[in-house]
C-alpha positions as MATLAB code, in Angstrom:
seq = 'MPRYLALLLLMIPTLLQAQLGGTAAAGSRGLAMGDASVTFNDINSLFANEAGLAQLKNPGLLAFAEQRFFISELRSLNAGVAYPTKSGVFGLQVSSFGFEDYREQRIGLAYARQLSSKLDIGASFQYYVWQITEYGNLGVPSFQLGLQAKLAPVLRLGVHLANPIGQEIVEGENLPTVFRLGLAYLPTKQLQLHAEVEKDIDFEARVKMGLEYHISDPLFIRVGIQTNPSFFSFGLGYVIQKNIKIDIAANYHQQLGFSPGFTIIGQF';
ca = [
      25.164  -14.864   40.350;
      22.261  -13.749   38.129;
      22.634  -10.103   37.099;
      19.169   -9.078   38.325;
      19.937  -10.578   41.735;
      23.259   -8.764   42.017;
      21.473   -5.490   41.292;
      18.833   -6.310   43.898;
      21.466   -6.935   46.572;
      23.231   -3.667   45.741;
      20.175   -1.428   45.464;
      18.012   -2.516   48.388;
      20.145   -3.984   51.201;
      17.586   -3.074   53.870;
      15.098   -5.497   52.299;
      17.486   -8.366   53.009;
      18.942   -7.414   56.389;
      16.655   -9.918   58.143;
      18.605  -12.690   56.413;
      22.141  -11.382   56.091;
      23.269  -12.027   59.660;
      20.287  -10.388   61.343;
      17.123  -11.802   62.888;
      14.868  -14.143   60.912;
      11.132  -13.580   60.567;
       9.128  -15.172   63.404;
       7.361  -17.706   61.200;
       4.349  -16.884   59.082;
       2.652  -15.434   62.141;
       5.373  -12.804   62.369;
       5.442  -12.295   58.595;
       1.678  -11.602   58.574;
       1.934   -9.084   61.435;
       4.648   -6.871   59.989;
       7.197   -8.893   61.997;
       6.058   -7.070   65.158;
       7.075  -10.185   67.072;
       9.379   -9.217   69.952;
       6.413   -9.712   72.336;
       5.383  -13.160   71.031;
       5.318  -15.863   73.723;
       4.778  -18.995   71.632;
       7.150  -21.289   69.743;
       7.644  -18.570   67.097;
       9.716  -16.836   69.794;
      12.594  -19.111   68.743;
      13.093  -16.626   65.889;
      11.766  -13.464   67.554;
      12.723  -13.205   71.233;
      14.018  -16.188   73.170;
      12.424  -14.871   76.378;
       8.972  -15.681   74.944;
       9.784  -19.392   75.113;
       9.588  -19.253   78.917;
       5.776  -19.413   78.714;
       5.724  -22.746   76.839;
       4.197  -25.606   78.816;
       4.601  -28.384   76.222;
       7.312  -29.405   73.729;
       6.826  -28.108   70.213;
       8.399  -27.855   66.792;
       7.964  -25.701   63.717;
       9.080  -25.488   60.099;
       8.895  -22.189   58.199;
       9.649  -21.327   54.556;
       9.651  -17.875   52.946;
      10.451  -16.745   49.408;
      11.208  -13.087   48.880;
       9.418  -11.519   45.888;
       8.887  -15.005   44.354;
      12.632  -15.159   43.569;
      13.919  -18.674   44.183;
      17.408  -17.392   45.074;
      15.902  -15.419   47.974;
      14.358  -18.418   49.721;
      14.807  -19.045   53.441;
      14.106  -22.300   55.272;
      13.868  -22.414   59.059;
      13.137  -25.127   61.605;
      13.113  -25.239   65.378;
      12.209  -27.261   68.422;
      11.545  -26.189   72.020;
      11.443  -28.382   75.100;
      10.302  -27.180   78.547;
      11.973  -28.607   81.673;
      11.917  -27.796   85.388;
      15.084  -25.750   84.829;
      13.689  -23.689   81.953;
      12.921  -24.061   78.262;
      15.610  -25.210   75.816;
      15.418  -24.615   72.081;
      17.231  -25.400   68.846;
      17.079  -23.203   65.716;
      18.329  -24.045   62.210;
      18.149  -21.652   59.238;
      19.303  -21.552   55.628;
      19.073  -18.676   53.146;
      20.326  -18.220   49.601;
      21.142  -20.208   46.482;
      23.939  -22.235   44.915;
      26.514  -19.428   44.647;
      25.702  -17.757   47.952;
      24.279  -19.435   51.030;
      24.004  -18.400   54.640;
      23.286  -20.994   57.292;
      23.058  -20.774   61.042;
      22.327  -22.873   64.050;
      21.212  -21.522   67.414;
      20.893  -22.979   70.886;
      18.336  -21.099   72.989;
      17.392  -21.016   76.663;
      14.579  -19.195   78.495;
      13.158  -19.172   81.976;
      10.710  -17.319   84.194;
      12.351  -15.191   86.881;
       8.970  -14.297   88.362;
       5.310  -14.260   87.418;
       5.951  -10.978   85.570;
       9.468  -11.330   84.158;
      10.956  -13.768   81.610;
      14.477  -13.809   80.203;
      16.122  -15.676   77.345;
      19.337  -15.976   75.355;
      20.770  -17.949   72.469;
      24.178  -18.830   71.083;
      24.293  -18.442   67.292;
      26.813  -19.764   64.791;
      26.708  -18.385   61.242;
      28.276  -20.030   58.197;
      28.622  -18.353   54.784;
      29.306  -20.390   51.660;
      30.306  -18.381   48.584;
      31.358  -19.960   45.305;
      35.043  -19.316   44.515;
      35.604  -17.883   48.019;
      34.951  -20.888   50.267;
      33.327  -20.994   53.708;
      33.408  -18.677   56.693;
      31.994  -19.189   60.191;
      31.300  -16.584   62.903;
      29.843  -17.117   66.420;
      27.474  -14.666   68.103;
      24.680  -14.463   70.672;
      21.301  -12.832   71.348;
      19.576  -11.647   74.529;
      15.889  -11.157   75.270;
      13.489  -10.047   77.999;
       9.714   -9.894   78.410;
       7.809   -8.221   81.243;
       4.114   -8.260   82.129;
       3.367   -4.590   82.812;
      -0.372   -5.126   83.343;
      -2.913   -7.912   82.737;
      -3.395   -6.633   79.174;
       0.076   -5.191   78.452;
       3.368   -6.991   77.756;
       6.814   -5.483   77.076;
       9.456   -7.146   74.886;
      13.144   -6.264   74.492;
      15.686   -8.051   72.287;
      19.308   -7.486   71.293;
      20.956   -9.445   68.465;
      24.711   -9.580   67.931;
      25.581   -6.986   70.602;
      29.324   -7.206   69.938;
      28.969   -6.910   66.153;
      31.658   -9.482   65.353;
      33.663   -8.865   62.194;
      32.814  -11.178   59.278;
      35.497   -9.891   56.922;
      37.506   -6.683   57.030;
      35.090   -3.764   57.124;
      31.960   -5.933   57.425;
      30.350   -6.857   60.749;
      27.358   -8.828   61.905;
      24.466   -6.352   62.276;
      23.714   -5.267   65.817;
      19.924   -5.018   66.065;
      17.910   -3.688   69.029;
      14.135   -4.198   69.247;
      11.646   -2.761   71.727;
       7.930   -3.511   71.623;
       4.574   -3.682   73.383;
       1.663   -6.104   73.082;
      -1.847   -4.990   74.008;
      -4.254   -7.870   74.717;
      -7.687   -6.331   75.408;
      -9.602   -9.626   74.945;
      -8.827  -13.315   74.456;
      -9.652  -12.905   70.761;
      -7.669   -9.752   69.935;
      -3.944   -8.963   70.083;
      -2.194   -5.751   69.005;
       1.615   -5.730   68.689;
       3.931   -2.794   67.960;
       7.691   -2.403   68.062;
      10.647   -0.309   66.982;
      13.713   -1.980   65.485;
      17.091   -0.241   65.190;
      19.988   -1.699   63.251;
      23.044    0.431   64.000;
      23.712    0.764   60.245;
      20.148    1.640   59.160;
      17.313    3.975   60.084;
      14.843    2.780   62.725;
      11.900    0.685   61.552;
       8.382    0.760   62.986;
       6.365   -2.471   62.917;
       2.722   -3.026   63.835;
       0.495   -6.071   63.682;
      -2.984   -7.252   64.617;
      -4.242  -10.777   65.265;
      -7.913  -11.684   65.668;
      -9.150  -15.145   66.692;
     -12.216  -15.103   64.485;
     -13.421  -18.620   65.431;
     -12.159  -21.728   67.222;
      -9.859  -22.926   64.396;
      -9.205  -19.666   62.518;
      -6.966  -16.598   63.089;
      -6.644  -13.584   60.796;
      -3.637  -11.263   60.861;
      -2.522   -8.000   59.257;
       0.522   -5.790   59.687;
       2.706   -2.987   58.371;
       6.344   -1.941   58.673;
       8.476    0.980   57.533;
      11.970    1.509   56.060;
      11.225   -0.118   53.660;
       7.432   -0.059   53.604;
       5.542   -3.360   53.563;
       1.920   -4.342   54.048;
       1.326   -7.893   55.256;
      -1.532  -10.294   55.943;
      -2.143  -13.945   56.726;
      -4.209  -16.705   58.286;
      -3.690  -19.301   60.995;
      -5.685  -22.528   61.121;
      -5.728  -25.196   63.836;
      -6.017  -28.519   61.984;
      -6.087  -30.594   65.138;
      -5.557  -29.769   68.787;
      -1.767  -30.017   68.458;
      -1.192  -29.140   64.787;
      -1.488  -25.686   63.259;
      -0.602  -24.123   59.914;
       0.058  -20.446   59.221;
       0.194  -18.821   55.791;
       1.194  -15.232   55.119;
       2.614  -12.775   52.626;
       3.944   -9.266   52.670;
       3.796   -6.805   49.797;
       6.307   -4.224   48.585;
       4.985   -1.655   46.107;
       7.829   -2.072   43.593;
       8.950   -5.665   44.146;
       5.703   -7.466   44.898;
       4.760  -10.310   47.216;
       6.829  -12.503   49.549;
       4.850  -15.588   50.664;
       5.522  -17.759   53.692;
       4.229  -21.025   55.130;
       4.605  -22.521   58.631;
       3.549  -25.781   60.224;
       3.627  -26.112   64.018;
       3.251  -29.204   66.153;
       2.867  -29.242   69.947;
       2.780  -32.316   72.144;
];
């Protein structure tokens, strides 16, 4: 392992908790909006809150890549597909993070459905695999639970719990248990405001806020912030064709710099 990377992992673990067994960023849309994504109800919900998939009317797929601080060893690759049926929406998630000497991979099977016109639920089964040079492989199963509720025509609530049991990976180390609670305010068709609080049982609570504005028919602009650690983020979404969209984003840490991300989404 490169020396600078070992120091990074030791000094700033909270910057990497989204990869190391926690919840992945919800595509470049989530990255641009400070990852205030627990109230998303599009295909990005595969990586934010499974309950948001219940609103999908058509099958879709996405591919998302992010590179932390322009360090190639801190690259994550994610892909997913969602398929609505009469019985609910089914989804598949695949993620990979790391480099040659350390790699984390996971696969998730998700399900969501509408219980009523105002309440959606979702869950996923996750299986994590760690590959560490000279130590071999290790696999751990887990699950996630999500809920979204329409509180008013312009207000949506999101709740999500990842790894509620906190399964042990190795002695003294457990999968992070992460609880997220958020609200989305949708005053117009063009404007969305999202805010949430995230609490990992081993870290201080984080506050996340994001704004999305549909500036024209093909173009979206997004900004966001989050705390503990502090990031500022921004990005764009562009509809290439009716069923194909790209999102680009980056967040910025004052000491470590930029982390760019790119997503392509197809819906059919």
